[in-house]
C-alpha positions in Angstrom: 118.9 48.7 101.9 118.9 51.1 99.1 121.6 49.2 97.2 119.9 45.8 97.8 116.6 47.2 96.5 118.4 48.7 93.5 120.2 45.5 92.5 117.0 43.4 92.9 115.1 45.9 90.9 117.6 45.9 88.0 117.5 42.1 88.1 113.7 42.1 87.9 113.6 44.6 85.1 115.9 42.4 83.1 112.9 40.1 82.7 110.5 42.9 81.4 108.9 42.1 78.1 105.6 44.1 77.7 107.1 47.3 78.9 110.7 48.1 80.2 109.1 49.1 83.6 106.8 46.1 84.1 108.1 42.6 84.9 106.3 39.4 85.8 108.3 39.0 89.0 109.4 42.0 91.2 111.5 40.7 94.1 112.1 44.3 95.5 108.5 44.3 96.7 109.2 41.4 99.1 112.4 43.0 100.2 110.7 46.3 100.9 107.8 44.7 102.9 110.2 42.6 104.9 112.5 45.6 105.7 109.5 47.7 106.9 108.3 44.8 109.1 111.7 44.2 110.6 113.1 47.7 110.8 110.0 49.9 110.8 109.1 53.0 108.7 112.6 54.3 109.0 113.5 52.0 106.1 111.0 53.8 103.8 113.5 56.5 102.5 116.0 53.9 101.4 113.3 52.0 99.6 112.1 55.1 97.8 115.7 56.0 96.8 116.4 52.5 95.5 113.1 52.4 93.5 113.7 55.8 92.1 117.3 55.0 91.0 116.2 51.7 89.4 113.5 53.4 87.3 115.5 56.5 86.5 118.3 54.4 85.1 115.7 52.4 83.1 113.4 55.1 81.6 115.5 58.3 82.1 112.3 60.2 82.8 112.5 62.0 86.2 108.8 62.7 87.0 107.7 59.1 86.2 110.6 57.6 88.1 109.8 59.7 91.2 106.1 58.7 90.9 106.9 55.0 90.5 109.3 55.2 93.4 106.6 56.7 95.6 104.1 54.1 94.5 106.5 51.3 95.3 107.2 52.8 98.7 103.6 53.4 99.5 102.8 49.8 98.5 105.3 48.4 101.0 104.2 50.8 103.7 100.5 49.8 103.4 101.4 46.1 103.2 103.6 46.4 106.4 101.0 48.5 108.3 98.1 46.1 107.5 100.2 43.1 108.2 101.1 44.4 111.6 97.4 45.2 112.3 95.7 42.1 110.9 98.4 39.4 110.8 100.7 40.1 113.8 103.6 41.6 111.9 106.7 39.6 111.8 104.7 36.6 113.2 102.5 36.6 110.1 104.2 33.5 108.6 104.0 31.2 111.6 100.4 30.1 111.1 98.4 29.4 107.9 95.6 31.8 108.7 98.0 34.7 109.1 99.8 33.7 105.8 96.4 33.9 104.1 95.7 37.3 105.6 99.2 38.5 104.4 98.5 37.2 100.9 95.1 38.9 100.7 96.6 42.2 102.0 99.2 42.1 99.3 96.9 40.9 96.5 93.9 43.1 97.1 95.2 46.2 98.8 98.9 46.8 98.6 100.1 45.7 95.1 97.3 47.4 93.2 98.7 50.7 94.6 102.0 50.4 92.9 100.5 49.0 89.7 98.1 51.9 89.4 100.6 54.6 90.2 103.1 53.0 87.9 100.9 52.6 84.9 99.4 56.1 85.3 103.0 57.5 85.5 104.1 55.7 82.3 101.0 56.9 80.4 101.4 60.5 81.6 105.1 60.4 80.5 104.2 59.0 77.1 106.1 55.8 77.9 103.1 53.5 77.3 100.4 53.4 74.7 96.7 53.3 75.8 96.0 49.8 74.4 99.0 48.5 76.4 97.8 49.7 79.8 95.6 46.7 80.9 98.4 44.2 80.1 101.0 46.4 81.8 98.8 46.9 84.9 98.2 43.1 85.2 101.8 42.2 84.7 102.9 44.9 87.3 100.3 43.8 89.8 101.0 40.1 89.6 104.8 40.7 89.5 104.6 42.7 92.7 102.4 40.1 94.3 104.8 37.3 93.3 107.7 39.2 94.8 105.8 39.9 98.0 104.7 36.3 98.4 108.1 34.7 97.6 110.6 37.1 99.1 109.1 38.7 102.2 108.3 35.5 104.1 111.8 34.1 103.4 113.6 37.2 104.7 111.4 37.7 107.8 111.6 34.0 108.8 115.3 34.0 108.2 115.8 37.1 110.3 113.6 35.8 113.1 115.5 32.6 113.2 118.7 34.6 113.8 120.6 32.9 111.0 124.0 34.6 110.2 124.8 33.1 106.9 123.8 30.8 104.1 125.5 27.4 104.1 127.3 26.0 101.0 124.6 23.5 100.3 121.9 26.1 100.5 123.8 28.5 98.3 124.3 25.8 95.6 120.7 24.8 95.8 119.4 28.3 95.4 121.9 29.1 92.8 121.0 26.1 90.7 117.3 26.9 90.9 117.9 30.5 90.0 120.1 29.6 87.0 117.7 27.1 85.6 114.8 29.5 86.1 116.7 32.3 84.4 117.4 30.1 81.4 113.8 28.7 81.3 111.9 32.0 81.7 114.2 35.0 80.9 113.6 36.8 77.6 117.4 37.3 77.6 117.7 33.8 76.2 116.5 32.6 72.8 113.2 30.7 72.8 113.7 27.0 72.1 111.7 23.8 72.3 113.5 22.6 75.4 112.8 25.7 77.5 109.3 24.4 78.5 110.9 21.3 80.0 113.4 23.4 82.0 110.4 25.0 83.8 109.8 21.6 85.4 113.5 20.9 86.0 113.8 24.0 88.3 111.6 22.2 90.8 114.2 19.5 91.4 116.8 21.5 93.3 114.1 23.1 95.4 112.8 19.6 96.4 
């Protein structure tokens, strides 16, 4: 779990633009929530360790990395706890009403925790300027929400279905969508006129 979180975190941080610690999509949030729903609170230490390592190797600042790791862990714990209480836990994605409750829990309650702790930590460590804070907070908040909404349901539903592996066709489909999305949206690639069109092409393999 720790290694999976760390690898997803480093992949997400590769898309950071406003600040090295804030990215528009943060898949580890979804992984952490799914792990806590499926495995229980025992997964929390691994989540914290993965989050701390990812931030420590990004900023090099120990206090802010610990604080961000705690914020990420608390975010997932709150999301999992409230999902169990209000959306029937791992059954949350079986009915539309429960999905809406899960989304509201993540959007309004859970993800603001990580964004607030993270931005405050960066400011306290001198890693973000005051005028940047609103943009960093919004990017952090929406990135965590996107990760929760995209990744957590997929993992939980997959685990509940008892699937042991991804088939060749599925792997190719997801790989194609990920590759096109990376080229279309990643700051690692030079901006060109055709990148906007690629944003629509990414829909095709998913269809």
